[in-house]
C-alpha positions in Angstrom: -8.1 -3.7 30.3 -8.7 -0.7 28.1 -10.3 -1.2 24.7 -7.9 -1.4 21.7 -7.2 1.9 20.0 -7.8 2.3 16.3 -4.4 4.0 15.8 -1.5 4.9 18.1 -1.9 8.3 19.7 1.1 9.9 17.9 0.1 8.6 14.4 -1.5 11.0 11.8 -2.7 8.0 9.9 -3.2 4.3 10.4 -4.9 2.2 7.7 -5.5 -1.4 6.9 -7.4 -3.0 4.0 -7.5 -6.0 1.7 -7.9 -6.2 -2.1 -8.6 -8.9 -4.6 -6.6 -8.6 -7.8 -8.4 -10.0 -10.8 -6.1 -11.9 -13.3 -4.3 -9.4 -15.5 -6.2 -6.4 -14.3 -4.6 -3.4 -12.6 -6.3 -2.6 -9.3 -6.0 0.8 -7.6 -6.0 1.1 -3.9 -6.0 4.6 -2.4 -4.1 4.7 0.9 -5.0 7.7 3.1 -1.8 9.2 4.5 -3.7 12.2 5.9 -0.8 14.7 5.8 1.7 12.5 7.6 5.3 13.6 6.8 7.0 10.2 7.6 5.0 7.2 6.6 5.3 3.6 5.5 3.1 1.2 3.5 3.4 -2.6 3.8 1.9 -5.0 1.2 1.5 -8.7 1.8 0.4 -11.2 -0.8 -2.2 -13.3 1.0 -2.9 -15.5 -1.9 -2.1 -19.2 -2.0 -0.2 -19.6 -5.3 0.0 -16.5 -7.6 2.4 -13.6 -7.4 1.8 -9.8 -7.5 3.6 -9.1 -10.8 3.5 -5.2 -10.9 3.2 -2.4 -8.4 3.3 1.4 -8.9 2.8 4.3 -6.4 1.6 7.8 -7.0 1.4 10.6 -4.4 -1.3 13.3 -4.1 -1.1 16.4 -2.0 -4.7 17.4 -2.7 -6.6 16.0 -5.6 -4.0 15.6 -8.4 -1.6 12.6 -8.5 2.0 12.7 -9.6 3.1 10.3 -12.4 3.2 6.8 -11.0 6.6 5.3 -10.2 7.2 1.6 -10.5 8.2 -0.4 -7.4 10.6 -3.0 -8.6 12.4 -4.2 -5.5 10.6 -7.3 -4.2 8.4 -7.6 -7.4 7.2 -10.2 -8.3 5.9 -10.7 -4.8 5.4 -14.4 -4.2 2.3 -15.9 -2.5 2.6 -15.5 1.2 5.4 -12.9 1.0 5.6 -9.4 2.4 7.1 -6.5 0.5 9.7 -4.4 2.3 7.9 -1.2 3.4 7.4 1.6 0.9 8.5 4.7 2.8 8.0 8.4 2.5 10.5 10.3 4.7 10.0 14.0 5.1 7.4 13.7 2.3 3.9 15.0 3.4 1.0 13.8 1.3 -2.7 13.3 1.5 -3.1 10.0 -0.4 -0.8 7.3 -1.8 -2.3 5.5 -4.8 -1.0 1.9 -5.2 -1.8 0.2 -8.5 -1.3 -3.6 -8.2 -1.4 -6.3 -10.9 -1.2 -10.0 -10.8 -1.0 -11.9 -14.0 -2.9 -14.9 -12.6 -4.9 -13.1 -9.8 -4.3 -13.0 -6.1 -5.3 -11.2 -2.9 -3.3 -8.7 -0.8 -3.4 -7.0 2.6 -2.2 -3.5 2.8 -1.3 -1.6 6.0 0.0 2.0 6.4 0.9 4.3 9.2 2.6 7.6 9.6 3.0 10.8 11.6 
């Protein structure tokens, strides 16, 4: 069988990472959207007990970022839960900056894709 592809052929971007959120400290994660016009980002709290208590997103078209917008639907994000996808529709961008906070600390997995 053929080797697995790193991203589907018709995707402009495909990204996956993990992050550890220290208790009470905001953690930035830059998600490369790479010029995709329609994209989505999925966040899963992979921790065992503590919630993600705050999340913002800011978009950049080059190097400057817009003012961060709070994501409130699905927050707090309980341990083991997955947030409904954050979507950009007809919104090209270079980078989406997520800022995540957990009052007590946790870990997250983040995946994104777009075209």
